[in-house]
C-alpha positions in Angstrom: -2.3 6.5 23.7 -5.4 5.1 25.4 -5.0 2.4 28.0 -7.0 -0.1 25.9 -4.6 0.4 23.0 -1.6 0.0 25.3 -3.0 -3.3 26.6 -3.6 -4.6 23.1 0.0 -3.7 22.0 1.5 -5.3 25.1 -0.4 -8.5 24.4 0.8 -8.5 20.8 4.5 -8.1 21.7 4.5 -10.1 24.9 5.7 -7.4 27.3 3.9 -5.5 30.0 5.5 -2.0 30.4 6.4 -0.7 33.8 6.6 2.7 32.1 3.9 2.9 29.4 5.2 6.2 28.3 8.1 4.4 26.6 5.7 2.4 24.6 3.8 5.5 23.6 7.0 7.2 22.5 7.9 4.3 20.3 4.9 5.1 18.2 5.5 8.9 17.9 7.1 9.9 14.6 9.3 12.9 14.2 6.7 14.7 12.1 4.3 14.8 15.1 7.0 15.8 17.6 7.9 18.8 15.3 4.4 20.0 15.1 3.4 19.4 18.8 6.6 19.2 20.7 7.9 16.4 22.9 10.1 13.4 22.1 9.9 11.1 19.1 10.9 7.5 18.5 14.1 7.9 16.4 16.6 7.1 19.2 14.5 4.2 20.3 14.8 3.0 16.6 18.6 3.1 17.0 18.5 1.1 20.2 16.1 -1.4 18.8 18.1 -2.0 15.7 21.2 -3.0 17.7 19.2 -5.2 20.1 17.4 -6.9 17.2 20.7 -7.8 15.6 22.1 -9.4 18.8 18.9 -11.4 19.5 18.7 -12.7 16.0 22.3 -13.8 16.2 21.5 -15.6 19.4 18.5 -17.3 17.9 20.5 -18.5 14.8 23.3 -19.7 17.1 21.0 -21.6 19.4 19.2 -23.1 16.4 22.1 -24.1 14.2 25.1 -24.4 16.5 26.1 -25.8 19.9 28.7 -25.5 22.6 30.3 -28.6 24.0 33.4 -29.5 26.1 36.8 -30.7 25.2 37.5 -34.3 26.0 40.7 -36.1 26.6 42.2 -38.1 23.7 39.8 -36.4 21.3 39.9 -33.4 18.9 38.7 -30.3 20.7 35.5 -29.0 19.1 34.0 -26.7 21.8 31.8 -24.8 19.3 30.3 -26.6 16.4 28.0 -25.1 13.8 25.9 -26.4 10.9 26.7 -23.4 8.8 29.6 -21.2 8.0 29.8 -17.4 8.4 28.4 -16.6 5.0 25.2 -18.6 5.6 24.7 -17.1 9.0 25.1 -13.6 7.5 22.5 -14.5 4.8 20.0 -15.8 7.3 20.5 -12.8 9.7 20.1 -10.4 6.8 16.8 -12.0 5.7 15.4 -11.9 9.2 16.0 -8.2 9.8 15.5 -6.8 6.4 12.9 -4.1 5.8 10.2 -6.3 4.1 10.4 -8.9 6.9 9.9 -6.3 9.7 7.2 -4.5 7.8 5.3 -7.8 7.3 5.5 -8.7 10.9 4.2 -5.3 11.9 1.2 -6.0 9.6 0.7 -9.5 11.2 0.7 -7.9 14.6 -1.7 -5.1 13.6 0.5 -2.3 15.0 0.9 0.3 12.3 -2.6 1.9 12.8 -1.4 3.1 16.2 1.4 5.3 14.8 1.2 8.9 15.9 2.1 11.2 12.9 2.1 14.8 11.8 -0.5 16.1 9.4 1.7 15.6 6.3 2.4 12.0 7.2 -1.3 11.3 7.8 -2.2 12.8 4.4 0.5 10.8 2.7 -0.4 7.6 4.6 3.2 7.0 5.5 2.2 4.4 8.0 1.7 2.0 5.0 5.3 2.4 3.9 7.6 -0.5 4.6 10.4 1.8 5.9 8.1 3.3 8.4 6.9 -0.1 9.7 10.5 -1.1 9.9 11.3 1.9 12.1 8.3 1.1 14.3 9.4 -2.5 14.8 12.8 -1.3 15.9 11.5 1.5 18.1 9.3 -1.0 20.0 12.2 -3.2 20.7 14.2 -0.2 21.9 11.4 0.8 24.2 11.3 -2.8 25.7 15.0 -2.7 26.2 14.8 0.4 28.3 11.7 -0.6 30.2 13.1 -4.1 31.0 16.4 -2.7 32.1 18.2 -4.5 29.3 17.1 -7.9 30.6 18.4 -10.3 27.9 15.8 -13.0 28.5 12.9 -10.6 28.3 14.3 -9.0 25.1 14.8 -12.5 23.6 11.3 -13.5 24.3 9.9 -10.3 22.8 12.0 -10.6 19.7 10.9 -14.2 19.2 7.2 -13.2 19.6 7.4 -10.1 17.3 9.7 -11.6 14.6 8.5 -15.2 14.7 11.7 -16.4 13.0 10.9 -20.1 13.1 8.0 -19.8 10.7 10.2 -17.8 8.3 12.9 -20.5 8.3 10.4 -23.1 7.3 9.8 -25.1 10.5 7.2 -27.8 10.4 3.5 -27.3 11.1 3.8 -27.7 14.9 6.1 -24.7 15.1 3.9 -22.6 12.9 0.7 -22.4 15.0 1.1 -18.7 15.8 1.4 -17.7 12.2 -1.5 -20.0 11.1 -3.8 -18.5 13.8 -2.8 -14.9 12.9 -3.5 -15.5 9.2 -6.8 -17.3 10.0 -8.1 -14.5 12.2 -7.0 -11.7 9.7 -8.7 -13.5 6.8 -11.8 -14.4 8.7 -12.5 -11.3 10.8 -10.2 -8.7 9.2 -8.5 -8.2 12.6 -5.6 -9.5 14.7 -5.9 -12.2 17.4 -5.5 -10.7 20.9 -3.0 -12.1 23.3 -3.0 -11.5 27.1 -0.1 -12.6 29.2 -1.3 -13.7 32.7 0.8 -14.7 35.6 0.2 -18.4 36.0 -0.4 -18.1 39.8 -3.4 -15.9 39.0 -5.1 -18.7 37.1 -7.1 -21.7 38.4 -4.7 -24.2 36.9 -1.7 -22.6 38.6 -0.7 -25.4 40.9 0.6 -27.8 38.2 1.4 -25.5 35.2 4.6 -23.8 34.1 5.1 -20.1 35.1 3.8 -18.3 32.0 0.2 -18.2 30.8 -1.2 -16.7 27.6 -4.9 -16.1 27.0 -5.9 -15.9 23.4 -9.0 -14.2 21.9 -9.7 -14.9 18.3 -13.1 -13.2 18.3 -15.9 -12.6 20.9 -18.0 -15.2 19.0 -15.5 -18.0 19.7 -14.1 -19.6 22.9 -11.0 -18.2 24.5 -7.9 -20.4 24.8 -5.3 -20.5 27.5 -1.8 -21.9 27.0 1.1 -22.4 29.4 4.8 -22.5 28.9 8.3 -22.0 30.4 8.6 -18.8 28.4 6.2 -16.3 27.0 6.7 -17.6 23.4 6.0 -21.1 24.5 2.8 -20.0 26.2 1.6 -18.2 23.1 2.4 -21.2 20.9 0.5 -23.5 23.3 -2.6 -21.2 23.2 -2.4 -21.1 19.4 -2.0 -24.9 19.2 -5.3 -25.3 21.3 -7.1 -22.8 19.1 -5.9 -24.5 15.9 -7.1 -27.9 17.3 -10.5 -26.3 18.0 -10.8 -24.8 14.5 -9.9 -28.1 13.0 -12.4 -30.0 15.1 -15.2 -27.6 14.2 -14.2 -27.7 10.5 -13.5 -23.9 10.5 -10.1 -24.1 9.0 -9.5 -23.1 5.4 -8.9 -25.9 2.9 -6.4 -25.8 0.1 -9.3 -25.3 -2.4 -10.6 -22.2 -0.5 -7.1 -20.8 -0.3 -6.6 -20.8 -4.1 -9.1 -18.6 -5.8 -7.7 -18.2 -9.3 -5.4 -21.1 -10.3 -3.6 -20.0 -13.4 0.0 -20.7 -14.8 0.9 -17.1 -14.0 -0.1 -17.4 -10.4 0.9 -21.0 -9.8 4.5 -20.6 -8.5 3.4 -18.0 -5.9 0.3 -20.0 -4.9 2.3 -23.2 -4.2 4.7 -21.2 -2.1 1.8 -19.6 -0.1 0.3 -23.0 0.5 3.6 -24.3 1.7 4.2 -21.3 4.0 0.8 -22.0 5.6 1.8 -25.5 6.5 -0.1 -27.7 3.9 3.2 -29.2 2.6 6.9 -28.3 2.3 8.2 -25.8 -0.2 8.3 -27.0 -3.8 11.6 -28.0 -5.3 12.4 -27.1 -8.9 15.0 -28.5 -11.1 15.7 -27.3 -14.7 17.9 -28.1 -17.7 18.5 -26.5 -21.0 18.5 -28.2 -24.5 18.1 -27.1 -28.1 15.5 -28.1 -30.7 16.2 -29.1 -34.3 16.5 -25.4 -35.3 19.0 -24.9 -32.5 16.6 -22.7 -30.5 17.0 -23.0 -26.7 14.4 -25.1 -24.8 13.9 -25.2 -21.1 12.8 -28.3 -19.2 11.5 -27.8 -15.6 10.6 -30.3 -13.0 8.5 -29.6 -9.9 8.3 -31.9 -6.9 7.0 -31.6 -3.3 8.2 -34.0 -0.6 4.8 -35.0 0.6 3.3 -35.4 -2.9 3.9 -38.8 -4.6 4.0 -37.3 -8.2 6.5 -35.2 -10.1 5.4 -32.8 -12.8 7.4 -31.6 -15.8 7.1 -29.0 -18.5 9.0 -27.7 -21.5 9.0 -24.2 -23.0 11.2 -21.9 -25.0 11.1 -19.5 -22.0 12.7 -20.4 -18.7 10.1 -18.7 -16.5 7.3 -20.1 -18.6 8.5 -23.7 -18.2 8.7 -23.2 -14.4 5.2 -21.7 -14.3 3.8 -24.6 -16.4 5.4 -27.3 -14.1 4.1 -25.5 -11.0 0.6 -25.2 -12.5 0.5 -28.9 -13.2 1.4 -29.6 -9.6 -1.1 -27.1 -8.4 -4.0 -28.6 -10.4 -3.1 -32.1 -9.1 -3.1 -30.9 -5.5 -6.5 -29.1 -6.0 -8.0 -32.2 -7.4 -6.6 -34.8 -5.0 -6.0 -33.1 -1.6 
């Protein structure tokens, strides 16, 4: 792997390797090792899978639970949690499932660097979700070994690579990284480039937190530098500055430019996409069933969005059709008024 490629990948995942060979190995599939000799990434996948589970559990615990102290003359609740075990299991499963990890590899632009055998290249296996999932885990495994199992470093890398806050529907201010990644990919067909710099090497070092992230959207645009008490905070700060610049220069996409073909069949997915990109919260649907004079079933659907001051309803003999029609009415209203 070329030095320039290693630097790009390090910037994307937020870790600078002491042993770049570990990073290179994370991208080597078994098919290539069989044809050319040497080690592959399968054991790194195993390691990364276990590390990922632990760090996701830590994230969920820190987000939805807390540890307190027992007080005299009061019930002892040292550990309190917003959710029960089944909900945590569901959230954890969603965050580490194959489609999620594959999507994040795409967002980070890492699958093109896979080193594969001839058969894999011909079959373009680097586009398969299972292969992207393996790559995600292998990278985490490589970081674990390179960082000497440093828990804080692993946690920062997992937060950067997985970006769990955006998946769990946090508000716009917590989605800047995702918004910038999507904007750059849509505008320039490439990924934003992140460079982690020691703060003491920057001009602003005297009064800033210890981590500094330099963000490159494209050579035609300014570069942005963000600071934070962790790598993930620094990346978010840089993306926040970039987002503010794009907004000021009127370069951001509008709702109208995001929706190319508003039809009832596409409306449910289009509303969800707009919500995921921070325009408003996820739509809420409510439904009920009744019967017409001929005793045929009829479905009534209601669509509402917290930030929109109108509710839209639709009726149909088909449940899915009623939902699509209610969503389409909401989508048309948004396109005409926002």
